[in-house]
C-alpha positions as CSV (number, residue, x, y, z in Angstrom):
1,M,11.9,-8.1,-18.6
2,R,8.6,-6.0,-18.8
3,S,6.5,-9.1,-19.1
4,A,8.3,-10.7,-16.2
5,F,7.4,-7.7,-14.0
6,L,3.8,-7.8,-15.2
7,I,3.4,-11.5,-14.6
8,A,5.0,-11.2,-11.1
9,G,2.7,-8.3,-10.2
10,L,-0.4,-10.3,-11.3
11,A,0.8,-13.4,-9.4
12,V,1.3,-11.4,-6.2
13,L,-2.1,-9.8,-6.7
14,A,-3.7,-13.2,-7.2
15,L,-2.0,-14.5,-4.0
16,I,-3.2,-11.5,-2.0
17,W,-6.7,-11.3,-3.3
18,G,-7.3,-15.1,-3.5
19,G,-5.8,-16.1,-0.2
20,P,-7.1,-15.9,3.4
21,L,-6.1,-12.3,4.0
22,L,-9.3,-10.9,2.5
23,G,-11.3,-14.1,3.0
24,T,-11.3,-15.9,6.3
25,D,-9.0,-13.3,8.0
26,R,-10.8,-10.2,6.7
27,A,-11.8,-9.1,10.2
28,S,-8.1,-8.8,11.1
29,F,-6.5,-5.3,10.8
30,A,-3.1,-7.0,10.4
31,A,-4.4,-9.2,7.6
32,H,-5.8,-6.0,6.0
33,M,-2.5,-4.3,6.3
34,I,-0.5,-7.2,4.8
35,A,-2.9,-7.2,1.9
36,H,-2.8,-3.4,1.6
37,M,1.0,-3.4,1.6
38,G,1.1,-6.3,-0.9
39,V,-1.1,-4.4,-3.3
40,V,0.5,-0.9,-3.0
41,A,4.2,-1.7,-2.2
42,L,4.7,-4.9,-4.2
43,T,2.0,-5.4,-6.9
44,A,1.6,-1.7,-7.9
45,P,5.4,-1.1,-8.6
46,L,5.7,-4.4,-10.4
47,L,2.7,-3.5,-12.7
48,A,4.2,0.0,-13.2
49,L,7.5,-1.5,-14.3
50,G,5.7,-4.0,-16.5
51,L,3.7,-1.3,-18.2
52,P,6.2,1.6,-18.7
53,G,4.9,2.6,-22.1
54,M,1.4,3.3,-20.9
55,P,0.5,7.0,-21.0
56,A,0.6,8.8,-17.7
57,L,-2.9,9.4,-16.4
58,L,-1.8,11.7,-13.6
59,G,1.3,13.6,-12.8
60,P,3.4,12.6,-9.7
61,G,2.0,15.4,-7.6
62,V,-1.7,14.7,-8.3
63,A,-1.1,10.9,-8.0
64,T,0.6,11.4,-4.6
65,V,-2.3,13.5,-3.3
66,V,-4.9,10.9,-4.6
67,E,-3.0,8.1,-3.0
68,F,-2.6,10.0,0.3
69,L,-6.3,10.8,0.5
70,L,-7.4,7.2,-0.3
71,V,-5.0,5.6,2.2
72,W,-5.9,7.9,5.1
73,G,-9.6,7.8,4.2
74,W,-9.8,4.0,4.2
75,H,-8.1,3.9,7.6
76,A,-10.8,6.1,9.2
77,P,-12.5,3.8,11.7
78,A,-15.9,3.9,10.0
79,L,-14.6,3.0,6.5
80,R,-12.3,0.3,8.0
81,A,-15.3,-1.2,9.8
82,A,-17.2,-1.3,6.5
83,A,-14.4,-3.0,4.7
84,E,-14.2,-5.6,7.5
85,T,-17.8,-6.5,7.4
86,S,-19.0,-5.9,3.8
87,L,-17.6,-7.7,0.8
88,P,-18.5,-4.8,-1.6
89,A,-16.7,-2.4,0.7
90,T,-13.6,-4.7,0.8
91,V,-13.7,-4.9,-3.1
92,A,-13.9,-1.1,-3.3
93,E,-11.1,-0.6,-0.8
94,Q,-8.8,-3.0,-2.5
95,A,-9.6,-1.8,-6.0
96,S,-8.9,1.8,-4.9
97,F,-5.6,0.8,-3.3
98,L,-4.5,-0.9,-6.5
99,A,-5.6,1.9,-8.7
100,A,-4.0,4.6,-6.5
101,G,-0.8,2.6,-5.9
102,F,-0.4,1.9,-9.7
103,L,-1.1,5.5,-10.6
104,L,1.4,6.7,-8.1
105,W,4.2,4.3,-9.0
106,H,3.6,4.7,-12.7
107,A,3.5,8.5,-12.6
108,C,6.6,8.7,-10.4
109,L,8.7,6.1,-12.3
110,R,7.6,7.6,-15.7
111,A,8.4,11.2,-14.6
112,G,11.6,10.2,-12.8
113,G,13.8,13.0,-11.6
114,L,12.9,15.2,-8.7
115,A,9.2,15.1,-9.2
116,G,9.0,11.3,-9.1
117,A,11.4,11.0,-6.2
118,V,9.5,13.6,-4.1
119,G,6.2,11.8,-4.8
120,L,7.6,8.5,-3.5
121,L,9.5,10.0,-0.6
122,F,6.4,12.0,0.5
123,T,4.4,8.7,0.4
124,S,7.1,7.0,2.5
125,M,6.7,9.8,5.1
126,H,3.0,9.6,5.4
127,M,3.1,5.7,5.4
128,T,5.6,6.0,8.3
129,L,3.4,8.4,10.2
130,L,0.2,6.4,9.8
131,G,2.1,3.1,10.6
132,A,3.5,4.6,13.7
133,L,0.2,6.1,14.8
134,L,-1.4,2.6,14.4
135,A,1.4,0.7,16.0
136,L,1.8,3.0,19.0
137,A,-1.9,3.8,19.6
138,P,-2.7,3.4,23.3
139,R,-6.0,1.7,22.5
140,P,-7.4,-0.1,19.5
141,L,-9.1,2.0,16.9
142,Y,-10.5,-1.1,15.0
143,G,-12.4,-4.0,16.4
144,T,-13.3,-5.2,19.9
145,A,-12.8,-8.9,19.7
146,S,-9.9,-11.3,19.0
147,V,-9.3,-12.1,15.4
148,T,-7.3,-14.6,13.3
149,C,-4.5,-13.5,11.1
150,L,-2.7,-16.3,9.2
151,G,-3.5,-18.8,11.9
152,L,-2.6,-16.5,14.8
153,T,-5.2,-15.4,17.2
154,L,-4.7,-11.7,18.1
155,G,-6.5,-9.4,20.5
156,P,-7.7,-6.0,19.1
157,G,-4.7,-4.1,20.4
158,A,-2.1,-6.6,19.2
159,D,-3.9,-6.9,15.8
160,Q,-3.7,-3.2,15.3
161,N,-0.1,-2.9,16.6
162,F,1.0,-5.7,14.2
163,G,-0.8,-4.1,11.3
164,G,0.8,-0.7,12.0
165,T,4.2,-2.4,12.2
166,V,3.6,-4.0,8.8
167,M,2.9,-0.6,7.3
168,L,6.1,0.8,8.9
169,A,8.2,-2.1,7.8
170,V,6.9,-2.6,4.2
171,G,5.2,0.6,3.1
172,A,7.6,3.1,4.4
173,L,10.6,1.2,3.2
174,A,9.3,0.4,-0.3
175,Y,8.5,4.0,-1.1
176,L,11.7,5.2,0.5
177,A,13.7,2.7,-1.7
178,G,11.8,3.9,-4.8
179,G,12.4,7.5,-4.0
180,L,16.1,7.0,-3.2
181,A,16.5,5.0,-6.4
182,L,15.1,7.9,-8.5
183,M,17.3,10.4,-6.6
184,T,20.4,8.2,-7.3
185,R,19.6,8.0,-11.0
186,M,19.0,11.7,-11.1
187,L,22.4,12.4,-9.5
188,E,24.4,10.1,-11.9
189,P,26.9,11.9,-14.1
190,G,25.6,12.7,-17.5
191,R,21.9,12.9,-16.5
């Protein structure tokens, strides 16, 4: 089963990194967010499940803080603009998302119990907050022109709103599900 998780995680990552999201659609915030959520909410937990015996590099608390700082930092308008226009910045952004996502999921799943659950539930909360801020912002924070995302042409406001909604729908729910699963396991009789 571990190898199936690992292969699935690598396949999802290849689809995200090799497809149009970070290529022809890189100027789109919504495309960025689909890629971001694919990396941290799909690929990272699959890789963590595929590599459970790997030693923990960070504890859940430190991994949660690292992930929080990286996610919010890369969504600052100046860094977001750099990742939209510079391939090296895009590579750095995506690599840091993968590393932080993997470290968080691996640390929380490995620790289990309350520490792991709290790490994932806190991440769900800050993903919800950032997604809501982006989806409901009265003006675009990123870009000034229309962009293409998976064949759709979006104005700057619609692009940002769609990206924020993706973060709300995927990120918040994935981390919430992971945190609740750890809480459920912790509350099982005999644990």
